[in-house]
N, C-alpha and C positions, 0 to 999 in steps of 0.2 A: 502494499499500500505506500502511496505517494506522503512524504513525511510533510508536504502541505495540508494535504487532507487532514491528517491528525491533529495540527495545528490548530485547522480551522473547528476544529470538534472541539477541542479544548476551548478554545477563544469563546466557542457558542456557550459550552456548558459552564465554563467559568465566569464569564464575563458576561453571559446573557445576550451575546450578540446577535441579533437579528441578521444582520448582513453575513457574518461567518457561518450562521448556521444553513443560512439558505445556499452560500457558495456548497457546504458540505455536502447538503442535500442533492444538491445539481449534479455533483461527482457520484455520489453512491448513486442516484437514478441512472446515470448515465448519460446527463446532457449538461456538462460542463460550462458555466455561465462564463467562467474565465476562460476556459478556451475557446469559447464562441464569440466573447469578445476580442481575443487575441486574433482568432482568424477574421473576422471582421475588420480588424483594423490592418491586418497583411492584406488583405484582398484589396484595400484602399490606397495602398502603396506607402505607408506606413514605414520607416526605416524599423529594421527588425530588433533595435536596442529600446525603441518605443514601445514595440509592440509586449515587450518585455514590461518596461517600468510603467506604463500607462494604467494597465489593470490593479497592479499592487495600490499606486497612488489613489486610484477611483476608490477602489474597496475601502483602503483605509480611510480614506476621507468620508464615504458613508456610513461607517463603523462610528466614527467619531461625532455626526451629527445624529446618529438615532436618537438621542434625548431630546432632540427639537419635534423629531417627528412622530414619535412614541416615547411622551413623557412619562408615562406609569410604569415604574420599573419593574413590578408584579405582571404587567401585561406584556413586557418584552420576555422575560422570565419565561411566563409561560410559552409564549410565541415561539422561542427560540429551541426550548426542549422540545416542542411539538416537533417542530422543523427535525429536529436532529433525531429524536427517537422514532417519530412518524417514518423517515426516509429509511431506517435502517428496517423497522417492520413492513414496509411497503417492498422494500428491497427481496425481503425475505420471500414476503408472499408471491412476489414476480418469480422471484427463482423455483419457488414449489410449485407453480402453477405451470412452468414452461417444461418440470421435468414430470 
């Protein structure tokens, strides 16, 4: 498993970060938001270095602004944990259905 995925999980669980929980959920479910953004930037002709830097800066900025668009810490905690554990359970269910 990618170390970034573990980091996103930990940030979502420990810091109650909805942004990093959403990133983790997207990777677990096979539709990486960060990877999609990187591919979009690359297809637009953005230099490869910026393709690496821009998503990291964007997601860090979004995580810092969460308190503005979700001011209630309790709701952020519930949403972040729901995304984390819901994506894991959904991935397990999808795997069981496929086999």
